[in-house]
Residue, then its C-alpha position, 0 to 999 in steps of 0.5 A: m500500500a505504501l508503494r502506490p502513492r509513490l508510484n502515482v507521483r512519478i506517473i503524473p508528470l509523464a502523464a501531464a507531458v503526454l496530454l500536452l503533446a496530444f493537445l498541441p495542435l489545438i492550443g494554437m502552437p506555431q506550425s514550426w513547433l508542430l513540425y518539430a514535435f512530428l519529427f520527434f515522434i517519427y525518430l522516436a519510433m524508429a529509434n526505439m525499434w533500433n534500439l530493440l534490435a542493436g541494444y537488446s537483440g545484438l542485431i546491428s541492422l543497417c537496412q531500416p531505410a528499406f522498411l521505411g522506403l517500402a512502406g512509403y512506396t506502398l502508400a504512394i503507389g496505393t494511392w495511384v491505383g485507388i487504395p485509400w491512404w489508410a490502407g496504404l499505411l497498413g499495407g506498407a507496414l505489412v509489406a515491410a514485415l514481409f520484406a523482413l521475413v524474406i531478407s532474414i533468410p540470407v542475412f541471419r546466416l551472418s553474424g557480427i559485422y558481416f550482418a551489418i554489412g549484409t544489411l547495409v547493401v539492402p537499401e542501396a539495392l532498393r534504391m537502384v531498383f526504384y530508380l529503374w522501375r516505374p510501378v504505375g508507368g507514366q513519366m517520372q516526377g523529379g529524380g528517379a521514380g518519384y511519385m506524389v501521394k495522391g488523394i490526401g487533400g483532406v489529410s490535415t497537418n493535425m491528422t498527420y501529427w496525431l498519427a505520428f504521436v500515436i506511433g511514437i508514443g506507442s513505441i514506448f509502451l511496445m518496448r516496455r511490454v516486449l522487455r518485460s515479456r518472455l521475449g524480452l527474458g530471452l533477449a537478455a539471455i541472448h545478449d549475455n551469451e548467445r551460445t549459453a542461451a541456445s544450449c539452455g533452450v532459447s530459440v535464438f533464431k526465432l526470437k531475433l526473427c520476431t524482433f526483426v519483424i516488429s521493428a519492420v512494422v513499427t519503422g514502416l508505419a512511421g515512414g508511412v506517416y512521414y511520407l504521408y506528411q511530405g506528400y512525395i517520395e523518391p528513391s535517393a532521399t528515401f533509401n538513404v544512409r542519412w536515415t541510418m545515421t539519424l537512428l544511430l545518433a538518437t540511440v547512441i547519444g541518448g544511451i543504447r540498451s536503456e528505455e529512456g535513451p531514444l526519447i533523449g536522443s530523439i530530442v537531441v537529433v530534432f535539435l541537430y536536424f534544424l541546427l545543421a540544416r544550413y550546413a547540408g553538405y557537412s551535416l553527415l560529417i558533423q553528425g559523425i564527429i558528434l557520434i564519435g565524441i559521445m561514444l568516447a565520452s560515455p558509451q552509455g550516452i546521455v542516460g549513462i552520464f545522468r546515472r553517474s551523477r549525484y542527483y540520480r543516485y539521490l533520486t534513486r535512494s529517495v525512491s527506494a527509501 
């Protein structure tokens, strides 16, 4: 009984922050603020999924742009053939999941750095495919086989914001659910010692495949909402290493293998996104330097720095007292 009031006190500020973010479009906030929050939720969902793969499953996957790109193209092409945009969003997530199942057959034969290199090739291959392939015919728009997303005139900025909000906040609850389930226990065992876990009866392949597909679905949903907001998709910007760098930054800067890490890291990444916009030609280089600096200063990111602070130790003692 003594723990219940303390638990409520910890939840109240979080619930208030979530409610404030949910009603942000209704309180007259500037459109630029809504854009910041929109990108934050998109990055948060993707970073959570990459943290699930790299931090908890040991899968250094570099093919996340493939999932969001396939979902985005499914949405766009679907609107060209008369499929409603909302069905295209769901269809994009399904296509991303099916693609994850297909590529898992060859890439799961690899491990460590070879797995990372194998997955890195996938978005580049898809980029070339969509440069050459015109799924619905007609003239190409812009560079490569780019397509406008049709029939979204009634989709307001507020609606895309709330879709991103649901996916971003939902990814947090999904992570907590996964990590506290039998799947999470199995992933913890695999992370500690994969061979020992396998010898104890843990189905390593099955658990890794499950997390790979979950990551593909959520990343696909986030990518679909992003391109619904943008209204246009083309291969060079979609299957791009910038997305991979964004996920790495958000996860590593915040703190890999921690639930708070992607949340903090996504805030930093949104800030860097607009801060470095004027240095477009050097943004990847600057982000790489920041990434290396954070890894050298604190391998556990900002969360690691905070946990080593006196305030965190004081707060932990206060809560457990």
